C-alpha positions in Angstrom: 0.0 0.0 0.1 2.8 2.4 1.0 4.5 1.7 -2.3 1.4 2.1 -4.3 0.7 5.5 -2.9 4.3 6.5 -3.5 3.8 5.6 -7.2 0.5 7.5 -7.3 2.0 10.6 -5.9 5.1 10.8 -8.2 3.5 9.1 -11.2 5.6 8.1 -14.3 7.3 11.5 -14.7 8.1 11.8 -10.9 9.5 8.2 -10.9 11.7 8.9 -13.9 13.0 12.1 -12.4 14.0 10.2 -9.2 15.6 7.6 -11.4 17.5 10.1 -13.4 18.6 11.9 -10.4 19.9 8.7 -8.7 21.7 7.5 -12.0 23.3 11.0 -12.4 24.5 10.8 -9.0 26.0 7.3 -9.6 27.7 8.4 -12.7 29.1 11.3 -11.2 30.4 9.2 -8.5 32.0 6.9 -11.0 33.6 9.8 -12.9 35.3 10.9 -9.8 36.4 7.4 -8.9 37.9 7.0 -12.5 39.8 10.3 -11.8 41.4 8.7 -8.7 42.4 5.5 -10.8 39.2 3.3 -9.8 37.4 2.7 -13.1 34.0 1.2 -13.0 33.7 -2.6 -13.6 31.0 -2.1 -15.8 29.9 0.7 -18.4 26.3 0.0 -17.9 24.8 0.6 -14.4 21.9 2.5 -12.6 22.5 3.1 -8.9 25.4 0.7 -8.1 28.9 1.3 -9.0 31.5 -1.6 -8.6 35.2 -0.7 -8.9 38.4 -3.0 -8.5 40.3 -1.5 -5.4 42.8 -4.4 -5.6 45.3 -4.3 -2.5 43.7 -1.4 -1.1 40.2 -3.0 -0.6 40.6 -3.7 2.9 42.1 -0.2 3.8 39.4 1.7 1.8 36.6 -0.6 3.5 37.9 0.1 7.1 38.2 3.8 6.2 34.7 3.9 5.1 33.6 2.3 8.2 35.2 4.7 10.3 33.4 7.5 8.4 30.3 5.8 9.0 29.7 4.5 5.4 29.1 0.8 4.5 30.8 -0.6 1.3 30.1 -3.9 -0.1 33.0 -6.3 -0.2 33.2 -8.5 -3.2 35.7 -10.9 -4.2 38.9 -10.4 -6.1 39.5 -7.0 -4.4 36.2 -5.4 -5.8 34.0 -2.9 -3.8 30.4 -1.9 -4.7 29.0 1.5 -3.7 25.2 2.1 -4.0 23.4 5.6 -4.2 19.8 6.5 -3.9 17.7 9.5 -4.0 18.8 10.3 -0.3 22.5 10.4 -1.2 23.7 13.9 -1.1 26.7 15.5 -3.1 28.5 15.8 0.4 28.2 12.1 0.8 29.7 11.5 -2.6 32.5 13.7 -1.8 33.1 11.8 1.4 33.2 8.7 -0.8 35.8 10.2 -3.0 37.8 11.3 0.1 37.5 7.8 1.3 39.1 6.5 -2.0 42.0 9.0 -1.4 41.0 12.2 -3.2 39.7 15.4 -2.3 37.3 16.4 -5.2 34.5 19.0 -5.7 31.1 17.5 -6.7 30.1 20.3 -9.0 33.3 19.8 -11.1 32.3 16.5 -12.1 28.4 16.7 -12.5 28.5 19.0 -15.3 28.3 16.8 -18.7 26.7 13.9 -17.0 24.0 12.4 -19.1 21.3 10.0 -17.9 22.1 7.1 -20.4 21.9 3.4 -19.5 22.7 2.2 -22.8 20.8 -0.9 -23.9 19.1 -1.0 -20.5 17.3 2.3 -21.0 13.7 1.9 -20.9 11.9 2.6 -24.2 8.2 2.2 -23.5 5.9 4.0 -21.1 4.9 3.1 -17.5 2.1 3.8 -15.1 -0.3 4.8 -17.9 -3.6 4.6 -15.8 -4.8 8.1 -15.3 -4.7 7.6 -11.3 -0.8 7.9 -11.7 -1.3 11.5 -13.1 -3.9 13.0 -11.1 -2.6 13.6 -7.6 0.3 16.0 -7.2 0.0 17.8 -3.9 -0.2 16.4 -0.5 -3.7 17.6 -0.1 -5.1 16.0 -3.2 -3.2 12.6 -2.2 -4.6 12.7 1.5 -8.2 13.2 0.0 -7.7 10.3 -2.3 -6.6 8.1 0.4 -9.3 9.3 2.7 -11.8 8.4 -0.1 -10.4 5.0 -0.5 -10.6 4.6 3.3 -14.1 5.5 3.4 -15.1 3.0 1.0 -13.7 0.3 3.1 -15.5 -1.9 5.8 -12.4 -2.1 7.9 -11.5 -3.0 11.4 -11.5 0.7 12.5 -15.3 0.8 11.7 -16.5 -2.8 12.8 -15.7 -6.3 13.9 -14.0 -8.4 11.0 -15.1 -11.9 12.1 -13.1 -13.9 9.5 -12.5 -17.3 11.0 -9.0 -18.6 10.9 -7.6 -15.2 10.1 -7.6 -13.5 13.6 -8.4 -10.0 12.6 -7.7 -8.1 15.9 -6.4 -4.9 17.3 -3.2 -3.5 16.4 -2.5 -1.1 19.0 -0.9 2.3 18.1 1.7 1.9 20.9 2.9 -1.2 19.0 2.8 0.3 15.6 4.7 3.7 16.4 8.2 2.2 16.8 8.3 0.9 13.3 8.3 4.4 11.9 11.5 5.2 13.9 14.7 5.3 11.8 16.5 3.1 14.3 14.3 0.2 13.3 13.1 1.3 9.6 16.3 2.7 8.2 18.7 -0.1 9.0 19.7 -2.2 6.0 19.0 -5.9 6.4 22.7 -6.7 5.6 24.3 -4.1 7.9 27.3 -5.6 9.7 26.2 -7.3 13.0 28.3 -4.9 15.1 26.0 -1.9 13.9 22.8 -3.8 14.8 23.3 -4.7 18.5 19.8 -3.4 19.2 18.0 -5.4 16.7 20.1 -8.3 18.0 18.9 -7.9 21.4 15.4 -7.7 20.2 15.8 -10.8 18.2 17.0 -12.7 21.0 14.4 -11.6 23.5 11.7 -12.2 21.0 12.9 -15.6 20.4 13.2 -16.6 24.0 9.7 -15.3 24.6 8.2 -17.3 21.6 10.0 -20.4 22.9 8.5 -19.9 26.3 5.0 -19.4 25.0 5.3 -22.6 22.6 7.4 -25.0 24.5 9.8 -25.3 21.7 13.7 -25.0 21.9 14.8 -22.7 19.1 13.0 -20.3 16.7 13.9 -18.9 13.5 12.4 -15.2 12.5 13.3 -15.5 9.0 10.1 -16.8 7.3 8.0 -13.9 5.8 4.4 -15.4 6.2 2.8 -18.4 7.6 2.8 -20.3 4.5 6.6 -19.6 4.2 7.0 -20.9 7.7 5.3 -23.9 6.6 7.6 -24.4 3.8 10.8 -23.7 6.2 9.3 -26.2 8.8 9.0 -28.9 6.3 12.4 -28.3 5.0 13.7 -28.7 8.5 11.9 -32.0 8.9 13.2 -33.1 5.3 16.8 -32.1 6.4 16.5 -34.1 9.7 15.5 -37.1 7.6 18.1 -36.8 5.2 20.8 -36.2 8.0 19.8 -39.6 9.5 19.9 -41.5 6.0 16.2 -41.6 5.7 15.7 -39.3 2.6 13.1 -41.9 1.4 10.5 -40.6 4.2 8.4 -38.5 1.7 4.7 -39.2 2.8 3.0 -36.3 4.5 -0.5 -37.1 6.4 -2.7 -34.2 6.3 -6.2 -34.2 7.9 -9.0 -33.1 6.0 -9.5 -30.3 8.6 -6.2 -28.8 7.9 -5.3 -25.4 6.8 -5.5 -24.8 3.1 -1.8 -24.0 2.5 -0.8 -27.3 4.1 -0.9 -29.6 1.2 0.7 -27.0 -1.1 3.7 -26.4 1.3 4.1 -30.3 1.5 4.2 -30.6 -2.2 6.7 -27.8 -2.6 9.2 -29.7 -0.4 8.7 -32.9 -2.5 6.3 -34.8 -0.2 3.6 -37.0 -1.2 0.2 -35.9 0.4 -2.1 -38.5 1.9 -5.4 -37.1 3.4 -6.7 -38.3 6.7 -10.5 -38.4 7.4 -12.2 -36.4 10.1 -15.1 -37.8 12.2 -18.7 -36.4 12.4 -17.7 -34.0 15.4 -14.8 -32.4 13.2 -11.8 -34.1 14.9 -9.2 -36.3 13.3 -10.5 -39.8 12.8 -7.9 -41.5 15.0 -8.4 -44.9 13.6 -8.0 -43.6 10.0 -4.8 -42.0 11.1 -3.4 -45.2 12.6 -4.2 -47.3 9.5 -2.5 -44.7 7.2 0.5 -44.2 9.4 0.9 -48.1 9.6 0.5 -48.4 5.9 3.1 -45.5 5.1 5.2 -46.3 8.2 8.5 -47.0 6.0 8.3 -43.6 4.3 6.3 -41.5 6.8 8.0 -38.0 7.0 5.3 -35.9 8.8 1.8 -35.1 9.8 0.6 -31.6 9.4 -2.2 -30.9 11.8 -3.9 -27.6 12.9 -4.7 -27.4 16.6 -7.4 -26.2 17.4 -8.6 -27.5 14.1 -10.0 -25.5 11.3 -13.3 -26.9 12.1 -13.1 -24.7 15.4 -12.7 -27.4 17.8 -9.7 -28.7 20.1 -8.5 -32.1 19.1 -9.1 -33.9 22.4 -6.6 -36.9 21.1 -3.9 -34.5 20.1 -1.2 -36.3 22.2 -2.2 -39.7 20.8 -2.2 -38.2 17.4 1.5 -37.1 18.0 2.3 -40.4 19.6 1.2 -42.4 16.6 3.2 -40.4 14.2 6.4 -40.5 16.2 5.9 -44.4 16.6 6.3 -44.6 12.9 9.3 -42.4 12.6 7.5 -39.2 11.4 7.6 -35.7 12.7 4.6 -33.7 13.6 4.3 -30.2 12.0 1.6 -28.3 14.1 0.0 -25.5 12.1 0.2 -22.4 14.2 -2.5 -20.5 12.5 -4.9 -20.9 15.5 -2.1 -20.2 18.2 -4.5 -17.4 19.3 -6.5 -20.2 21.2 -3.4 -21.6 22.9 -1.1 -18.7 24.2 -0.8 -19.2 28.0 -3.1 -22.3 28.1 -1.3 -25.0 26.2 2.3 -25.4 24.5 2.7 -27.3 21.3 6.1 -28.4 22.4 4.6 -30.0 25.3 1.8 -32.3 23.9 4.1 -33.7 21.0 4.6 -31.2 18.1 8.1 -30.8 16.7 7.6 -27.7 14.8 5.4 -24.9 14.2 4.9 -21.7 12.3 3.9 -18.9 14.5 1.9 -16.1 12.7 3.0 -12.9 14.1 0.8 -11.2 11.8 -2.1 -12.8 13.4 -1.7 -14.1 17.1 1.1 -11.4 17.7 -0.7 -8.4 16.3 1.2 -7.4 13.3 -1.4 -6.0 10.8 -2.9 -8.8 8.7 -4.7 -8.4 5.4 -5.4 -5.4 3.3 -1.5 -5.2 2.5 -0.2 -5.9 6.1 3.0 -7.7 6.0 3.1 -11.3 7.3 5.6 -12.8 9.7 5.6 -16.7 10.1 8.9 -17.5 12.4 9.2 -21.3 13.1 9.6 -22.8 16.4 11.2 -26.3 16.7 12.2 -29.0 19.3 16.0 -29.3 19.9 16.6 -32.1 17.2 15.3 -30.0 14.5 17.3 -26.8 15.4 20.2 -27.6 13.2 17.9 -27.6 10.2 16.4 -24.0 10.7 16.9 -21.7 7.7 20.3 -20.6 7.1 21.7 -17.6 5.4 25.0 -16.8 3.6 25.1 -13.4 5.7 25.0 -15.5 8.9 26.6 -18.7 7.8 28.5 -18.2 4.6 25.9 -20.7 3.0 27.2 -23.7 5.1 24.0 -24.4 7.0 22.3 -27.7 6.0 19.1 -25.7 5.0 19.4 -22.8 3.0 17.4 -19.4 3.3 13.8 -19.0 2.6 13.8 -15.3 2.5 16.2 -12.8 1.1 16.9 -11.2 4.2 18.2 -13.2 7.3 15.6 -12.1 9.7 12.6 -11.6 7.1 10.7 -8.4 7.6 12.7 -7.5 10.7 11.5 -3.8 10.6 8.1 -5.0 11.8 9.2 -7.3 14.5 8.8 -4.3 17.1 5.1 -4.7 16.8 5.0 -8.2 18.3 8.0 -7.5 20.6 6.0 -4.5 22.1 2.6 -6.5 22.2 4.3 -9.3 24.2 6.2 -7.0 26.5 3.1 -4.9 27.3 0.9 -7.9 27.7 3.1 -10.1 30.0 2.4 -13.6 30.6 -1.0 -13.0 32.6 -2.1 -10.6 29.9 -1.4 -13.0 27.0 -3.2 -15.9 28.9 -6.4 -13.6 29.5 -6.3 -12.5 25.8 -6.6 -16.2 24.9 -9.4 -17.0 27.5 -11.4 -14.0 26.1 -11.0 -15.2 22.6 -12.2 -18.4 23.5 -15.2 -16.9 25.6 -16.1 -14.6 22.8 -16.4 -17.4 20.3 -18.3 -19.6 22.6 -20.8 -16.6 23.3 -21.4 -16.0 19.7 -22.1 -19.9 19.2 -24.6 -20.0 22.1 -26.3 -16.9 20.7 -26.5 -18.1 17.0 -27.0 -21.9 17.5 -30.8 -21.6 17.8 -30.9 -19.6 14.5 -27.9 -20.9 12.5 -26.7 -24.2 14.0 -23.1 -24.5 14.9 -21.6 -27.3 13.0 -18.8 -28.6 15.2 -18.6 -28.7 19.0 -16.8 -30.9 21.6 -18.4 -33.2 24.0 -19.4 -30.3 26.3 -21.1 -28.3 23.5 -18.1 -25.8 23.3 -16.0 -24.5 20.6 -12.3 -23.1 20.4 -11.8 -19.6 19.5 -14.0 -19.8 16.2 -17.1 -21.5 15.3 -18.7 -22.6 12.0 -22.6 -21.9 11.6 -24.3 -24.0 9.0 -26.8 -22.2 6.9 -26.9 -24.9 4.3 -30.3 -26.5 4.9 -31.8 -22.9 4.1 -30.6 -23.4 0.5 -32.7 -26.5 0.0 -35.6 -25.0 1.7 -36.0 -21.6 0.4 -33.0 -20.9 -1.8 -31.0 -18.6 0.6 -27.3 -19.0 0.0 -24.2 -18.3 2.2 -23.5 -15.4 -0.2 -26.9 -13.9 0.5 -26.1 -13.7 4.1 -22.7 -12.5 3.7 -23.8 -9.7 1.3 -26.8 -8.7 3.6 -24.4 -8.3 6.6 -22.8 -5.4 4.7 -26.1 -3.5 4.9 -25.8 -4.1 8.7 -22.3 -2.7 8.7 -20.3 -5.8 9.1 -17.7 -7.5 7.1 -18.9 -11.0 6.2 -17.2 -14.1 8.3 -15.0 -16.6 6.4 -17.2 -18.1 3.7 -17.2 -21.7 2.7 -14.0 -22.6 4.3 -13.3 -25.2 5.4 -16.8 -26.5 4.9 -18.5 -25.3 1.6 -21.7 -23.3 2.2 -20.9 -22.4 5.8 -19.7 -19.2 7.7 -16.7 -19.5 10.0 -16.7 -16.7 12.5 -13.8 -15.5 15.0 -14.5 -12.6 17.0 -10.9 -12.6 18.7 -10.3 -11.0 22.2 -10.4 -7.6 20.7 -14.2 -7.2 20.7 -16.2 -6.1 23.5 -19.6 -7.7 24.3 -21.6 -4.7 22.8 -19.9 -5.4 19.5 -20.5 -9.0 19.7 -24.1 -8.5 20.6 -24.4 -6.2 17.7 -23.0 -8.8 15.2 -25.4 -11.5 16.8 -28.3 -9.1 16.4 -27.7 -8.5 12.8 -27.3 -12.1 12.2 -30.7 -12.9 14.0 -32.3 -10.1 12.1 -31.1 -11.6 8.9 -32.7 -15.0 10.0 -36.1 -13.3 10.3 -35.6 -12.2 7.0 -35.0 -15.6 5.8 -37.9 -16.6 7.6 -40.1 -14.2 5.5 -38.6 -15.9 2.4 -39.8 -19.1 3.9 -43.1 -18.0 4.6 -43.6 -16.8 1.2 -43.7 -12.9 1.8 -41.6 -12.5 -1.4 -39.3 -15.1 -3.5 -35.7 -15.0 -2.6 -35.0 -13.3 -5.8 -37.0 -10.3 -4.8 -36.0 -10.2 -1.2 -33.5 -7.7 0.5 -31.2 -10.6 0.9 -30.6 -11.3 -2.9 -30.3 -7.6 -3.8 -27.8 -6.6 -0.9 -25.7 -4.8 -0.4 -27.8 -1.7 -1.0 -26.2 1.6 -2.0 -27.0 5.3 -2.0 -27.9 4.7 -5.6 -30.9 2.6 -4.5 -32.3 5.6 -2.8 -32.7 7.6 -5.9 -33.5 5.0 -8.6 -36.8 3.8 -9.4 -37.9 1.4 -6.6 -39.9 -1.6 -7.9 -39.1 -4.2 -5.1 -41.8 -5.7 -2.8 -39.9 -4.5 0.4 -39.7 -0.8 1.3 -36.6 1.3 0.7 -36.0 1.7 4.5 -36.2 -2.0 5.0 -33.5 -2.3 2.3 -30.9 0.4 3.3 -31.8 0.8 7.1 -32.4 -2.8 8.4 -33.4 -3.4 12.0 -30.8 -2.1 14.5 -28.9 0.1 12.0 -28.1 3.5 13.2 -29.0 6.1 10.3 -26.3 8.5 11.6 -23.3 5.8 11.5 -24.6 3.9 8.4 -22.1 2.5 6.3 -22.8 2.7 2.7 -21.1 0.0 0.4 -19.8 1.7 -2.9 -21.0 -1.0 -5.1 -24.2 -3.2 -5.4 -24.4 -6.9 -5.5 -21.5 -8.6 -7.6 -22.0 -12.0 -9.0 -18.8 -13.6 -7.8 -18.9 -16.6 -9.9 -19.3 -14.8 -13.0 -16.6 -12.3 -12.2 -14.1 -15.2 -11.4 -14.8 -16.6 -14.9 -15.1 -13.4 -16.7 -12.0 -11.2 -15.6 -12.3 -7.5 -16.5 -9.1 -5.2 -16.2 -9.2 -1.5 -16.3 -5.5 -1.3 -16.9 -4.1 -1.2 -20.4 -3.9 -4.7 -21.9 -0.8 -6.9 -22.1 -0.9 -6.2 -26.0 -0.7 -2.4 -25.3 2.4 -3.0 -22.9 3.9 -5.1 -25.6 3.4 -2.7 -28.4 4.9 0.2 -26.4 7.9 -1.8 -25.2 8.6 -2.7 -28.9 
């Protein structure tokens, strides 16, 4: 989002001007270095100048360090210098001085042309009008505000997306990432210039170990899916080191998180699906049978706890033991850790490795462009197979990097660091308890109207629940889409639709929501059920109901009204405050038609091709 607004503000001509300025500065730097006897390694470059320093490489590098400048050391006596739009003429002069000459920038800048040779771009870019419309800070601010007003975001209402944990990102946690001490440090900066980051890394890793019961943590993976990939690479590396590289079978319950099978395939494993019982739990008998059948080649089980069905697997210890008995490792998907922190630890009940979604459980923004972080925690025997990185180990680690930077998106780690530090152990535990309480409150209120699909023997759910409106489809034609779209009229983002069970809604309130918001959501769902009852009673067919026409827009207030229900019933349903009404910017969209008939408002690929020719 930040990058897109940067492009909107500067536009093609602004970005080109910045690029030309950066290249001119690099060319001026190169011209001065050539005067000092250090010819550029290449005649074509953009912002990076590489020269051969020969025997002087070490002295020049150390001189630069003493002056507060980092140069990149390459093989064969070469040094690389990068410039950008923040590089001043004074900095260029300082670099020249480091290379042994006292030169004046103005003497070398004249006559420099912006020419990248064959690398020069011939075609245009950012041709959509939006990239040429906003050139003042005021106009850009208004454009961003307009986009924000169209969103039904967490700052307006609960986003009850099951399995996504959309909760509060406190301002106190977010502010530190704007500090240059965190945001302006290069990921490859020498370790002795990043002692503060190192201390934060070690603290955060130790806290995550204490929370999960694991023995070691890698902060490198940049998302939950990348964490899965890294965790499975660790398992694969472990098996290979023991001479059991043939172990490639990965058991995955049908209730698992959707990315699990994709991750397993990416590391070369063969996926075998394990069934679930009627209550949503892993079918232990089926697991035993398949673990026995594939015992010689069993690599891992990927299990989500609590499951994506919204229940705690009561046989989780037995499940882990079965896999271990057959030589496999247990990968426990950490997507639902928000239901465990302070109450249970994966490392204690048998899991060997998990990814930890910092962008969910530990409050880094999630969705809408929020950056992900999916560190992995492992038991001691898997620690040697955590992701390595050439910057840290010279490329000698058994498992290589999964991210370009050694610590992933390190600049956003202060969010989770501050969250854990401010909450403390009791606070984290309380948050988990409230998250589970909130989910059970919603389940109890909605169950008489929309039956809850899965519960444990005590009639309880975990931190999320699945409500089942599928019988209504057969009875009166009401679909899960109708309910989701109508919720927008009530001012709510829809819960997760049709996952993991098609035709259902998975609801996760998190601990961030107060009872008043939970009640507002439940009241909206119950009011929608009454609207469905009107369809069932024959008041109007589903095609003519407010459900099928939802969401209603401002345009519906002025267009000719021919529907069998009133305008007020359509745009101001029961319980909606007229002063605080959220207006959807667009009306009903046919999701399936849209998926099958893509429309792009950008120039066509053919136009891009013709301009580049």
